[in-house]
MARPA-748824 format. One record per residue: residue in one letter; residue number from 1; x, y, z of N, C-alpha, C, O in turn. Coordinates in nm, 2 decimals, padded with zeros to 4 digits. Layout:
BEGIN
SITE a NUM X Y Z X Y Z X Y Z X Y Z;
...
//
This chain:
BEGIN
SITE m 1 -02.85 -02.26 00.79 -02.71 -02.38 00.69 -02.59 -02.29 00.57 -02.61 -02.19 00.51;
SITE r 2 -02.51 -02.36 00.58 -02.43 -02.28 00.52 -02.41 -02.23 00.42 -02.46 -02.29 00.32;
SITE f 3 -02.33 -02.08 00.36 -02.34 -02.04 00.25 -02.28 -02.07 00.12 -02.33 -02.04 00.01;
SITE m 4 -02.20 -02.12 00.15 -02.12 -02.24 00.05 -02.09 -02.37 00.04 -01.99 -02.43 00.09;
SITE g 5 -02.19 -02.41 -00.02 -02.19 -02.58 -00.04 -02.06 -02.68 -00.07 -01.98 -02.61 -00.13;
SITE i 6 -02.01 -02.81 -00.06 -01.92 -02.88 -00.07 -01.91 -02.84 -00.23 -02.01 -02.90 -00.27;
SITE f 7 -01.87 -02.79 -00.34 -01.84 -02.84 -00.50 -01.71 -03.00 -00.46 -01.65 -03.04 -00.37;
SITE l 8 -01.76 -03.05 -00.65 -01.71 -03.16 -00.66 -01.57 -03.17 -00.64 -01.50 -03.09 -00.71;
SITE t 9 -01.51 -03.27 -00.55 -01.36 -03.28 -00.50 -01.26 -03.23 -00.57 -01.18 -03.13 -00.55;
SITE g 10 -01.29 -03.38 -00.72 -01.17 -03.32 -00.78 -01.13 -03.17 -00.86 -01.03 -03.11 -00.91;
SITE l 11 -01.32 -03.14 -00.86 -01.34 -03.03 -00.93 -01.24 -02.89 -00.89 -01.15 -02.83 -00.95;
SITE i 12 -01.27 -02.89 -00.79 -01.22 -02.80 -00.65 -01.01 -02.81 -00.71 -00.93 -02.74 -00.78;
SITE f 13 -00.99 -02.91 -00.63 -00.88 -02.98 -00.65 -00.86 -02.88 -00.77 -00.81 -02.77 -00.75;
SITE t 14 -00.89 -02.92 -00.92 -00.82 -02.86 -01.05 -00.85 -02.71 -01.05 -00.76 -02.62 -01.07;
SITE t 15 -00.94 -02.68 -01.02 -00.98 -02.49 -01.02 -00.84 -02.40 -00.94 -00.77 -02.32 -01.00;
SITE v 16 -00.82 -02.47 -00.73 -00.76 -02.46 -00.69 -00.64 -02.44 -00.71 -00.57 -02.34 -00.68;
SITE s 17 -00.59 -02.61 -00.80 -00.45 -02.62 -00.86 -00.40 -02.47 -00.93 -00.30 -02.40 -00.92;
SITE a 18 -00.54 -02.46 -01.03 -00.49 -02.31 -01.09 -00.48 -02.22 -01.10 -00.43 -02.16 -01.20;
SITE i 19 -00.51 -02.16 -00.97 -00.50 -02.07 -00.90 -00.39 -02.05 -00.83 -00.34 -01.95 -00.80;
SITE e 20 -00.36 -02.17 -00.80 -00.25 -02.14 -00.75 -00.12 -02.18 -00.78 -00.02 -02.18 -00.70;
SITE s 21 -00.13 -02.21 -00.91 -00.01 -02.18 -01.01 00.01 -02.02 -01.05 00.12 -01.97 -01.06;
SITE r 22 -00.14 -01.96 -01.08 -00.11 -01.83 -01.13 -00.08 -01.78 -01.03 00.02 -01.71 -01.06;
SITE a 23 -00.09 -01.76 -00.91 -00.06 -01.69 -00.74 00.06 -01.69 -00.78 00.06 -01.58 -00.83;
SITE i 24 00.20 -01.75 -00.80 00.31 -01.79 -00.77 00.32 -01.72 -00.87 00.38 -01.62 -00.84;
SITE d 25 00.28 -01.70 -01.02 00.33 -01.58 -01.12 00.33 -01.43 -01.12 00.24 -01.36 -01.14;
SITE t 26 00.45 -01.39 -01.09 00.47 -01.22 -01.05 00.44 -01.13 -01.10 00.42 -01.02 -01.05;
SITE r 27 00.42 -01.18 -01.24 00.40 -01.07 -01.41 00.24 -01.02 -01.27 00.20 -01.06 -01.16;
SITE v 28 00.23 -00.94 -01.36 00.06 -00.84 -01.33 00.00 -00.79 -01.44 00.01 -00.67 -01.47;
SITE l 29 -00.06 -00.88 -01.49 -00.14 -00.84 -01.61 -00.21 -00.69 -01.67 -00.33 -00.73 -01.68;
SITE p 30 -00.20 -00.62 -01.68 -00.30 -00.50 -01.70 -00.46 -00.51 -01.70 -00.54 -00.55 -01.79;
SITE g 31 -00.50 -00.45 -01.53 -00.67 -00.48 -01.49 -00.59 -00.62 -01.43 -00.65 -00.72 -01.48;
SITE e 32 -00.50 -00.67 -01.35 -00.55 -00.78 -01.29 -00.55 -00.78 -01.16 -00.59 -00.88 -01.11;
SITE e 33 -00.49 -00.62 -01.05 -00.53 -00.62 -00.99 -00.62 -00.56 -00.92 -00.67 -00.59 -00.82;
SITE a 34 -00.65 -00.45 -01.01 -00.81 -00.42 -01.03 -00.95 -00.52 -00.99 -01.05 -00.51 -00.92;
SITE l 35 -00.89 -00.66 -01.10 -00.95 -00.73 -01.05 -00.99 -00.76 -00.96 -01.11 -00.76 -00.93;
SITE s 36 -00.87 -00.82 -00.89 -00.82 -00.87 -00.76 -00.89 -00.86 -00.62 -00.92 -00.93 -00.52;
SITE g 37 -00.87 -00.68 -00.72 -00.94 -00.62 -00.54 -01.10 -00.66 -00.57 -01.16 -00.70 -00.47;
SITE f 38 -01.19 -00.66 -00.73 -01.26 -00.68 -00.70 -01.30 -00.75 -00.65 -01.37 -00.72 -00.56;
SITE l 39 -01.27 -00.87 -00.69 -01.27 -01.03 -00.62 -01.27 -01.01 -00.47 -01.38 -01.03 -00.41;
SITE l 40 -01.15 -00.97 -00.41 -01.20 -00.94 -00.29 -01.25 -00.88 -00.21 -01.24 -00.90 -00.09;
SITE t 41 -01.32 -00.78 -00.26 -01.48 -00.67 -00.19 -01.58 -00.80 -00.25 -01.69 -00.77 -00.20;
SITE i 42 -01.58 -00.86 -00.29 -01.72 -00.95 -00.33 -01.72 -01.06 -00.21 -01.81 -01.07 -00.13;
SITE g 43 -01.57 -01.16 -00.21 -01.60 -01.16 -00.11 -01.57 -01.15 00.06 -01.59 -01.23 00.15;
SITE n 44 -01.55 -01.06 00.07 -01.55 -00.94 00.20 -01.72 -00.94 00.19 -01.78 -01.00 00.28;
SITE y 45 -01.80 -00.88 00.11 -01.88 -00.86 00.13 -02.00 -00.97 00.14 -02.07 -00.94 00.23;
SITE y 46 -02.03 -01.08 00.08 -02.07 -01.18 00.10 -02.02 -01.27 00.21 -02.09 -01.36 00.24;
SITE r 47 -01.87 -01.27 00.32 -01.84 -01.34 00.44 -01.77 -01.45 00.36 -01.76 -01.57 00.40;
SITE i 48 -01.72 -01.41 00.23 -01.64 -01.59 00.21 -01.53 -01.62 00.18 -01.49 -01.50 00.16;
SITE p 49 -01.46 -01.66 00.18 -01.32 -01.63 00.11 -01.34 -01.60 -00.02 -01.45 -01.60 -00.08;
SITE q 50 -01.21 -01.56 -00.08 -01.18 -01.50 -00.18 -01.14 -01.63 -00.28 -01.18 -01.64 -00.40;
SITE t 51 -01.05 -01.73 -00.21 -01.07 -01.85 -00.29 -01.21 -01.92 -00.38 -01.24 -01.98 -00.48;
SITE e 52 -01.27 -01.88 -00.27 -01.41 -01.96 -00.36 -01.48 -01.88 -00.44 -01.57 -01.94 -00.51;
SITE v 53 -01.46 -01.70 -00.45 -01.53 -01.68 -00.52 -01.45 -01.69 -00.66 -01.51 -01.68 -00.77;
SITE m 54 -01.33 -01.72 -00.64 -01.23 -01.75 -00.76 -01.30 -01.84 -00.82 -01.33 -01.84 -00.94;
SITE i 55 -01.35 -01.95 -00.72 -01.35 -02.12 -00.84 -01.52 -02.11 -00.89 -01.58 -02.18 -00.96;
SITE i 56 -01.56 -02.01 -00.84 -01.77 -02.00 -00.90 -01.66 -01.97 -01.05 -01.63 -02.06 -01.13;
SITE k 57 -01.59 -01.77 -01.09 -01.54 -01.78 -01.17 -01.49 -01.84 -01.25 -01.50 -01.83 -01.37;
SITE e 58 -01.43 -01.94 -01.17 -01.32 -02.09 -01.31 -01.42 -02.18 -01.35 -01.40 -02.28 -01.42;
SITE m 59 -01.55 -02.14 -01.28 -01.67 -02.30 -01.34 -01.79 -02.25 -01.47 -01.88 -02.31 -01.53;
SITE g 60 -01.71 -02.06 -01.48 -01.77 -01.98 -01.63 -01.88 -01.95 -01.58 -01.99 -01.97 -01.62;
SITE i 61 -01.82 -01.87 -01.44 -01.92 -01.73 -01.41 -01.86 -01.59 -01.47 -01.75 -01.56 -01.42;
SITE p 62 -01.89 -01.50 -01.57 -01.77 -01.41 -01.55 -01.78 -01.34 -01.42 -01.87 -01.35 -01.34;
SITE a 63 -01.63 -01.26 -01.40 -01.64 -01.19 -01.28 -01.73 -01.05 -01.26 -01.69 -00.96 -01.18;
SITE y 64 -01.86 -01.04 -01.33 -01.91 -00.91 -01.29 -02.05 -01.00 -01.23 -02.12 -00.97 -01.14;
SITE e 65 -02.05 -01.12 -01.30 -02.18 -01.25 -01.26 -02.18 -01.27 -01.15 -02.29 -01.25 -01.09;
SITE v 66 -02.06 -01.29 -01.08 -02.03 -01.36 -00.95 -02.15 -01.29 -00.79 -02.23 -01.35 -00.72;
SITE p 67 -02.13 -01.18 -00.79 -02.20 -01.07 -00.72 -02.39 -01.10 -00.69 -02.47 -01.09 -00.59;
SITE v 68 -02.40 -01.15 -00.90 -02.59 -01.20 -00.91 -02.62 -01.32 -00.83 -02.71 -01.35 -00.75;
SITE l 69 -02.49 -01.40 -00.89 -02.55 -01.58 -00.85 -02.51 -01.60 -00.66 -02.54 -01.69 -00.59;
SITE l 70 -02.45 -01.50 -00.64 -02.40 -01.48 -00.49 -02.54 -01.43 -00.45 -02.62 -01.47 -00.36;
SITE f 71 -02.56 -01.33 -00.53 -02.74 -01.23 -00.42 -02.85 -01.34 -00.41 -02.91 -01.37 -00.30;
SITE i 72 -02.88 -01.40 -00.52 -02.95 -01.51 -00.63 -02.92 -01.60 -00.45 -02.97 -01.59 -00.33;
SITE a 73 -02.88 -01.63 -00.47 -02.82 -01.79 -00.37 -02.82 -01.75 -00.25 -02.83 -01.84 -00.16;
SITE k 74 -02.82 -01.62 -00.22 -02.83 -01.57 -00.03 -02.99 -01.59 -00.01 -03.06 -01.67 00.04;
SITE k 75 -03.02 -01.45 -00.11 -03.27 -01.43 -00.11 -03.28 -01.57 -00.11 -03.37 -01.62 -00.05;
SITE a 76 -03.21 -01.63 -00.16 -03.36 -01.77 -00.20 -03.30 -01.87 -00.13 -03.35 -01.98 -00.14;
SITE r 77 -03.17 -01.86 -00.03 -03.10 -01.97 00.11 -03.09 -02.09 00.03 -03.14 -02.20 00.05;
SITE v 78 -03.01 -02.06 -00.07 -02.97 -02.20 -00.14 -02.85 -02.22 -00.18 -02.80 -02.12 -00.22;
SITE e 79 -02.76 -02.35 -00.18 -02.58 -02.32 -00.22 -02.58 -02.30 -00.37 -02.64 -02.37 -00.46;
SITE p 80 -02.47 -02.17 -00.38 -02.51 -02.10 -00.54 -02.43 -02.23 -00.62 -02.40 -02.20 -00.73;
SITE e 81 -02.40 -02.35 -00.58 -02.36 -02.40 -00.71 -02.51 -02.45 -00.76 -02.50 -02.49 -00.88;
SITE n 82 -02.58 -02.45 -00.72 -02.79 -02.45 -00.76 -02.82 -02.36 -00.84 -02.89 -02.37 -00.95;
SITE i 83 -02.77 -02.26 -00.78 -02.75 -02.16 -00.97 -02.69 -02.12 -01.02 -02.72 -02.03 -01.10;
SITE r 84 -02.57 -02.15 -00.99 -02.47 -02.16 -01.10 -02.51 -02.26 -01.20 -02.51 -02.25 -01.32;
SITE d 85 -02.57 -02.40 -01.10 -02.61 -02.52 -01.22 -02.73 -02.45 -01.34 -02.72 -02.47 -01.46;
SITE f 86 -02.81 -02.38 -01.29 -02.92 -02.31 -01.34 -02.88 -02.27 -01.46 -02.88 -02.33 -01.57;
SITE r 87 -02.83 -02.15 -01.41 -02.78 -02.05 -01.45 -02.68 -02.13 -01.63 -02.72 -02.11 -01.74;
SITE l 88 -02.60 -02.18 -01.61 -02.54 -02.23 -01.72 -02.61 -02.30 -01.79 -02.55 -02.38 -01.86;
SITE r 89 -02.77 -02.33 -01.80 -02.84 -02.42 -01.93 -02.88 -02.34 -01.99 -02.99 -02.36 -02.03;
SITE n 90 -02.81 -02.22 -02.02 -02.86 -02.12 -02.10 -02.93 -02.05 -02.05 -02.93 -01.94 -02.11;
SITE n 91 -03.01 -02.05 -01.95 -03.10 -01.97 -01.87 -03.07 -01.80 -01.84 -02.96 -01.78 -01.79;
SITE t 92 -03.15 -01.71 -01.85 -03.13 -01.52 -01.82 -03.09 -01.54 -01.67 -03.09 -01.66 -01.62;
SITE w 93 -03.07 -01.45 -01.60 -03.07 -01.39 -01.50 -03.20 -01.40 -01.46 -03.23 -01.51 -01.40;
SITE l 94 -03.31 -01.32 -01.47 -03.43 -01.27 -01.44 -03.52 -01.42 -01.41 -03.59 -01.45 -01.31;
SITE e 95 -03.50 -01.50 -01.52 -03.53 -01.66 -01.48 -03.50 -01.80 -01.41 -03.56 -01.90 -01.38;
SITE t 96 -03.36 -01.74 -01.38 -03.32 -01.81 -01.29 -03.37 -01.73 -01.15 -03.39 -01.80 -01.04;
SITE t 97 -03.39 -01.62 -01.16 -03.46 -01.54 -00.97 -03.61 -01.60 -01.02 -03.66 -01.68 -00.95;
SITE l 98 -03.63 -01.58 -01.08 -03.76 -01.68 -01.08 -03.77 -01.82 -01.02 -03.84 -01.87 -00.92;
SITE r 99 -03.68 -01.88 -01.13 -03.70 -02.00 -01.12 -03.67 -02.04 -00.94 -03.68 -02.16 -00.91;
SITE f 100 -03.64 -01.99 -00.86 -03.60 -02.04 -00.70 -03.69 -01.90 -00.63 -03.64 -01.82 -00.54;
SITE g 101 -03.78 -01.88 -00.65 -03.89 -01.79 -00.60 -03.88 -01.70 -00.53 -03.91 -01.67 -00.41;
SITE l 102 -03.83 -01.64 -00.64 -03.76 -01.47 -00.57 -03.84 -01.41 -00.75 -03.89 -01.49 -00.84;
SITE g 103 -03.82 -01.27 -00.76 -03.91 -01.14 -00.80 -03.80 -01.03 -00.88 -03.71 -01.01 -00.80;
SITE p 104 -03.78 -00.95 -00.99 -03.73 -00.83 -00.98 -03.68 -00.77 -00.89 -03.56 -00.73 -00.88;
SITE q 105 -03.83 -00.73 -00.80 -03.80 -00.65 -00.69 -03.73 -00.62 -00.61 -03.74 -00.52 -00.55;
SITE i 106 -03.62 -00.72 -00.58 -03.54 -00.79 -00.53 -03.42 -00.68 -00.51 -03.37 -00.62 -00.42;
SITE f 107 -03.39 -00.68 -00.68 -03.25 -00.60 -00.78 -03.25 -00.43 -00.72 -03.16 -00.35 -00.69;
SITE y 108 -03.39 -00.43 -00.71 -03.42 -00.23 -00.65 -03.31 -00.17 -00.52 -03.30 -00.19 -00.40;
SITE v 109 -03.24 -00.11 -00.62 -03.13 00.03 -00.52 -03.23 00.18 -00.49 -03.30 00.24 -00.57;
SITE a 110 -03.22 00.19 -00.40 -03.32 00.31 -00.42 -03.21 00.43 -00.42 -03.09 00.42 -00.39;
SITE v 111 -03.26 00.54 -00.47 -03.14 00.64 -00.53 -03.18 00.74 -00.51 -03.28 00.73 -00.43;
SITE g 112 -03.14 00.92 -00.56 -03.20 01.02 -00.50 -03.24 01.08 -00.63 -03.14 01.13 -00.68;
SITE g 113 -03.33 01.10 -00.68 -03.35 01.20 -00.76 -03.46 01.12 -00.89 -03.55 01.04 -00.87;
SITE g 114 -03.41 01.18 -01.01 -03.50 01.02 -01.10 -03.29 01.02 -01.19 -03.21 01.10 -01.16;
SITE i 115 -03.27 00.92 -01.27 -03.21 00.86 -01.32 -03.21 00.79 -01.45 -03.25 00.67 -01.46;
SITE n 116 -03.15 00.85 -01.56 -03.20 00.91 -01.73 -03.11 00.85 -01.78 -03.09 00.87 -01.90;
SITE d 117 -02.99 00.74 -01.70 -02.89 00.72 -01.76 -02.87 00.60 -01.89 -02.96 00.53 -01.86;
SITE a 118 -02.83 00.54 -01.98 -02.82 00.46 -02.05 -02.82 00.31 -02.01 -02.86 00.21 -02.06;
SITE l 119 -02.79 00.34 -01.92 -02.75 00.18 -01.84 -02.81 00.18 -01.77 -02.86 00.07 -01.76;
SITE y 120 -02.85 00.27 -01.67 -02.98 00.23 -01.55 -03.09 00.27 -01.63 -03.19 00.20 -01.61;
SITE g 121 -03.10 00.34 -01.70 -03.27 00.44 -01.72 -03.41 00.32 -01.72 -03.52 00.30 -01.68;
SITE k 122 -03.34 00.28 -01.78 -03.46 00.18 -01.84 -03.53 00.09 -01.75 -03.65 00.07 -01.72;
SITE a 123 -03.32 00.04 -01.67 -03.46 -00.08 -01.56 -03.53 00.05 -01.44 -03.64 00.03 -01.40;
SITE y 124 -03.46 00.15 -01.40 -03.53 00.24 -01.29 -03.67 00.31 -01.33 -03.76 00.34 -01.25;
SITE g 125 -03.67 00.33 -01.49 -03.77 00.35 -01.57 -03.93 00.23 -01.57 -04.05 00.26 -01.59;
SITE c 126 -03.87 00.09 -01.54 -03.94 00.00 -01.51 -04.01 00.04 -01.42 -04.12 00.07 -01.44;
SITE y 127 -03.94 00.05 -01.25 -04.01 00.05 -01.14 -04.04 00.19 -01.12 -04.12 00.23 -01.03;
SITE k 128 -03.99 00.27 -01.18 -04.08 00.40 -01.16 -04.24 00.40 -01.19 -04.32 00.47 -01.12;
SITE h 129 -04.28 00.35 -01.29 -04.39 00.38 -01.39 -04.47 00.21 -01.32 -04.56 00.17 -01.40;
SITE k 130 -04.46 00.14 -01.22 -04.51 00.03 -01.15 -04.50 00.03 -01.07 -04.38 00.03 -01.04;
SITE p 131 -04.64 00.04 -00.95 -04.60 00.01 -00.84 -04.57 -00.04 -00.79 -04.50 -00.13 -00.84;
SITE k 132 -04.60 -00.04 -00.64 -04.45 -00.19 -00.65 -04.45 -00.28 -00.58 -04.36 -00.35 -00.54;
SITE k 133 -04.65 -00.28 -00.57 -04.70 -00.45 -00.62 -04.70 -00.48 -00.74 -04.78 -00.57 -00.73;
SITE e 134 -04.67 -00.48 -00.85 -04.61 -00.49 -00.97 -04.48 -00.50 -00.99 -04.44 -00.54 -01.10;
SITE w 135 -04.42 -00.47 -00.93 -04.25 -00.51 -00.91 -04.24 -00.64 -00.98 -04.21 -00.64 -01.09;
SITE k 136 -04.27 -00.73 -00.93 -04.25 -00.92 -00.95 -04.25 -00.95 -01.05 -04.18 -01.04 -01.09;
SITE r 137 -04.37 -00.82 -01.15 -04.40 -00.86 -01.31 -04.30 -00.79 -01.39 -04.34 -00.80 -01.51;
SITE i 138 -04.19 -00.73 -01.37 -04.08 -00.62 -01.43 -04.02 -00.69 -01.46 -03.97 -00.78 -01.38;
SITE v 139 -03.99 -00.67 -01.63 -03.90 -00.76 -01.67 -03.70 -00.72 -01.73 -03.67 -00.68 -01.84;
SITE l 140 -03.64 -00.75 -01.66 -03.55 -00.69 -01.63 -03.42 -00.74 -01.75 -03.47 -00.85 -01.76;
SITE s 141 -03.31 -00.73 -01.82 -03.24 -00.76 -01.87 -03.06 -00.82 -01.82 -02.99 -00.75 -01.75;
SITE d 142 -03.02 -00.92 -01.86 -02.92 -00.97 -01.77 -02.89 -00.85 -01.74 -02.92 -00.82 -01.63;
SITE d 143 -02.81 -00.77 -01.82 -02.75 -00.66 -01.82 -02.80 -00.55 -01.67 -02.73 -00.52 -01.57;
SITE d 144 -02.98 -00.51 -01.74 -03.00 -00.47 -01.63 -02.96 -00.52 -01.46 -02.96 -00.43 -01.38;
SITE i 145 -02.94 -00.60 -01.42 -02.95 -00.74 -01.32 -02.84 -00.71 -01.28 -02.82 -00.66 -01.17;
SITE i 146 -02.71 -00.74 -01.39 -02.57 -00.73 -01.35 -02.53 -00.57 -01.32 -02.41 -00.53 -01.28;
SITE n 147 -02.60 -00.51 -01.34 -02.54 -00.30 -01.28 -02.59 -00.24 -01.16 -02.55 -00.15 -01.10;
SITE l 148 -02.73 -00.36 -01.14 -02.82 -00.31 -00.99 -02.76 -00.37 -00.90 -02.72 -00.31 -00.80;
SITE v 149 -02.72 -00.56 -00.93 -02.65 -00.59 -00.86 -02.54 -00.55 -00.80 -02.55 -00.55 -00.68;
SITE n 150 -02.40 -00.50 -00.86 -02.31 -00.48 -00.92 -02.33 -00.33 -00.84 -02.23 -00.27 -00.80;
SITE l 151 -02.44 -00.27 -00.83 -02.45 -00.10 -00.72 -02.47 -00.11 -00.58 -02.43 -00.04 -00.49;
SITE k 152 -02.55 -00.26 -00.58 -02.59 -00.23 -00.47 -02.46 -00.28 -00.38 -02.47 -00.25 -00.26;
SITE l 153 -02.34 -00.36 -00.43 -02.28 -00.43 -00.38 -02.13 -00.31 -00.31 -02.07 -00.32 -00.21;
SITE l 154 -02.11 -00.20 -00.43 -02.06 -00.15 -00.41 -02.08 -00.02 -00.33 -02.00 00.01 -00.24;
SITE s 155 -02.20 00.05 -00.36 -02.29 00.13 -00.26 -02.30 00.07 -00.08 -02.30 00.15 00.02;
SITE e 156 -02.31 -00.04 -00.08 -02.35 -00.08 00.06 -02.20 -00.13 00.10 -02.17 -00.09 00.21;
SITE y 157 -02.11 -00.18 00.04 -01.99 -00.22 00.10 -01.94 -00.12 00.16 -01.91 -00.12 00.28;
SITE y 158 -01.94 -00.01 00.08 -01.79 00.09 00.09 -01.91 00.20 00.15 -01.87 00.29 00.22;
SITE g 159 -02.05 00.19 00.13 -02.09 00.35 00.22 -02.10 00.44 00.08 -02.12 00.56 00.10;
SITE y 160 -02.10 00.42 00.01 -02.10 00.46 -00.10 -02.21 00.55 -00.19 -02.33 00.51 -00.18;
SITE p 161 -02.20 00.66 -00.26 -02.36 00.70 -00.29 -02.37 00.62 -00.42 -02.28 00.64 -00.51;
SITE p 162 -02.44 00.55 -00.45 -02.48 00.50 -00.57 -02.53 00.66 -00.69 -02.53 00.66 -00.82;
SITE e 163 -02.55 00.71 -00.65 -02.59 00.80 -00.80 -02.44 00.83 -00.82 -02.41 00.85 -00.94;
SITE k 164 -02.27 00.86 -00.68 -02.18 00.90 -00.77 -02.18 00.72 -00.88 -02.14 00.73 -01.00;
SITE i 165 -02.20 00.64 -00.84 -02.12 00.53 -00.93 -02.20 00.46 -01.00 -02.16 00.36 -01.04;
SITE i 166 -02.33 00.50 -01.02 -02.41 00.55 -01.16 -02.33 00.62 -01.24 -02.27 00.57 -01.34;
SITE k 167 -02.32 00.70 -01.22 -02.23 00.85 -01.29 -02.05 00.81 -01.32 -01.99 00.90 -01.36;
SITE m 168 -02.02 00.75 -01.31 -01.87 00.66 -01.30 -01.95 00.56 -01.46 -01.97 00.62 -01.56;
SITE r 169 -01.97 00.45 -01.44 -02.05 00.39 -01.51 -02.10 00.44 -01.64 -02.06 00.39 -01.74;
SITE s 170 -02.23 00.59 -01.66 -02.23 00.58 -01.75 -02.07 00.66 -01.78 -02.08 00.68 -01.90;
SITE q 171 -01.97 00.70 -01.76 -01.84 00.72 -01.79 -01.75 00.65 -01.90 -01.66 00.68 -01.98;
SITE g 172 -01.84 00.51 -01.85 -01.76 00.36 -01.97 -01.71 00.30 -01.83 -01.68 00.18 -01.84;
SITE r 173 -01.71 00.36 -01.72 -01.62 00.28 -01.62 -01.64 00.15 -01.57 -01.73 00.12 -01.50;
SITE e 174 -01.58 00.10 -01.59 -01.63 -00.10 -01.53 -01.59 -00.11 -01.37 -01.50 -00.06 -01.30;
SITE f 175 -01.70 -00.22 -01.36 -01.71 -00.20 -01.18 -01.54 -00.26 -01.14 -01.53 -00.22 -01.03;
SITE c 176 -01.44 -00.33 -01.18 -01.35 -00.36 -01.14 -01.24 -00.23 -01.11 -01.14 -00.22 -01.04;
SITE s 177 -01.29 -00.10 -01.21 -01.20 00.04 -01.24 -01.28 00.16 -01.09 -01.23 00.25 -01.02;
SITE i 178 -01.41 00.12 -01.09 -01.50 00.22 -01.03 -01.44 00.13 -00.78 -01.41 00.18 -00.68;
SITE n 179 -01.45 00.01 -00.84 -01.41 -00.05 -00.71 -01.29 -00.01 -00.65 -01.28 00.02 -00.53;
SITE d 180 -01.17 -00.02 -00.76 -01.07 00.02 -00.70 -01.04 00.13 -00.69 -00.95 00.15 -00.61;
SITE e 181 -01.09 00.28 -00.76 -01.10 00.37 -00.67 -01.19 00.44 -00.58 -01.18 00.55 -00.53;
SITE i 182 -01.27 00.37 -00.59 -01.33 00.44 -00.40 -01.28 00.33 -00.33 -01.32 00.34 -00.22;
SITE r 183 -01.17 00.19 -00.35 -01.07 00.16 -00.21 -00.94 00.23 -00.22 -00.85 00.23 -00.14;
SITE k 184 -00.94 00.27 -00.27 -00.81 00.40 -00.32 -00.82 00.54 -00.22 -00.73 00.59 -00.14;
SITE q 185 -00.95 00.59 -00.24 -00.94 00.64 -00.16 -01.02 00.68 -00.05 -01.02 00.80 -00.01;
SITE e 186 -01.13 00.55 00.03 -01.10 00.54 00.13 -00.98 00.52 00.22 -00.97 00.57 00.34;
SITE r 187 -00.86 00.43 00.15 -00.72 00.40 00.22 -00.69 00.59 00.25 -00.69 00.64 00.36;
SITE k 188 -00.67 00.66 00.15 -00.66 00.79 00.11 -00.66 00.92 00.20 -00.60 01.02 00.23;
SITE d 189 -00.83 00.80 00.27 -00.90 00.93 00.37 -00.88 00.86 00.52 -00.91 00.89 00.63;
SITE l 190 -00.84 00.78 00.48 -00.80 00.68 00.63 -00.68 00.73 00.66 -00.67 00.76 00.78;
SITE g 191 -00.56 00.75 00.59 -00.49 00.83 00.62 -00.47 00.94 00.63 -00.36 00.98 00.65;
SITE k 192 -00.59 01.06 00.60 -00.56 01.17 00.64 -00.60 01.18 00.82 -00.53 01.25 00.90;
SITE e 193 -00.74 01.10 00.86 -00.79 01.08 00.97 -00.68 01.07 01.07 -00.67 01.17 01.14;
SITE e 194 -00.59 00.96 01.07 -00.49 00.90 01.12 -00.40 01.02 01.18 -00.37 01.05 01.29;
SITE v 195 -00.34 01.10 01.05 -00.26 01.24 01.06 -00.30 01.36 01.14 -00.22 01.42 01.22;
SITE r 196 -00.45 01.39 01.10 -00.57 01.44 01.20 -00.53 01.46 01.37 -00.50 01.55 01.45;
SITE a 197 -00.56 01.27 01.37 -00.53 01.23 01.52 -00.47 01.20 01.60 -00.49 01.16 01.71;
SITE k 198 -00.31 01.27 01.45 -00.17 01.28 01.58 -00.19 01.38 01.62 -00.19 01.41 01.74;
SITE n 199 -00.22 01.48 01.50 -00.17 01.60 01.51 -00.28 01.64 01.65 -00.23 01.57 01.74;
SITE e 200 -00.32 01.67 01.68 -00.44 01.62 01.77 -00.41 01.58 01.92 -00.43 01.64 02.03;
SITE r 201 -00.37 01.50 01.91 -00.29 01.46 01.97 -00.13 01.51 02.02 -00.06 01.45 02.10;
SITE g 202 -00.10 01.59 01.95 00.04 01.66 01.94 00.01 01.78 02.01 00.08 01.83 02.10;
SITE k 203 -00.14 01.87 01.94 -00.13 01.99 02.04 -00.17 01.98 02.15 -00.16 02.07 02.24;
SITE g 204 -00.24 01.84 02.16 -00.31 01.82 02.39 -00.21 01.85 02.42 -00.19 01.96 02.48;
SITE k 205 -00.08 01.73 02.37 -00.02 01.70 02.47 00.13 01.88 02.46 00.23 01.88 02.53;
SITE k 206 00.10 01.98 02.36 00.18 02.02 02.41 00.11 02.18 02.52 00.16 02.26 02.60;
SITE e 207 -00.04 02.17 02.47 -00.11 02.21 02.59 -00.10 02.16 02.73 -00.12 02.24 02.82;
SITE i 208 -00.07 02.04 02.76 -00.08 02.04 02.91 00.05 02.04 02.97 00.07 02.02 03.09;
SITE e 209 00.17 02.05 02.86 00.30 02.06 02.91 00.31 02.25 02.88 00.41 02.31 02.91;
//
């Protein structure tokens, strides 16, 4: 099944045109680079073009909720626009999840130790105090689901400890900023590995000589 459906032609043309018109504007607004990087991460994680991620965002789904839409669509095996249309009819993310035959258990992200963070504590408390067979009855708010899905996105995409992401969120960091920091750290570590490998090759060459 194609993961991304075909949007209405006129709407795509209008949206993509708007995106392209902004793309030629060389001015970088505060946070724009971090937002662009976050949307790129979403596209890479769900294996869809960044342009399609932008189309979903431009059609009324905030950036931090785009991963939720794509996650539910993937789990339910339906086209993303079906999720979008139902969500935009003033339904919560939990109502949307239930409507497509899923339950709140799909949002759980395994972590080490107890979570007492203000942003995640309530959700993890719900999972902790109910047996797994009752997780489908858990009531999660939109914020709970948004935080859990983005936690899953970043921790799985980068192979980064979810506990560290939760800590950064507790410090008031937004997901764009967290994604940007992890991405830059990953590049820095890769650079160190390349230098180390180069030094090892040079050392081996000298030993041979």
